C-alpha angles and dihedrals in degrees: 000000000000092000091049090051091051093050090050089050091049092049092048093049089047094050091047089051093048095048090047090050090052091049090049090051095048089047090051092048091051092056 
């Protein structure tokens, strides 16, 4: 259960980082 929770946490952090990177790239392309 603990390992499963840690994996979900890592996936969530990765997804947030990826989405923020995409937003940053789109923002840079606009300007």
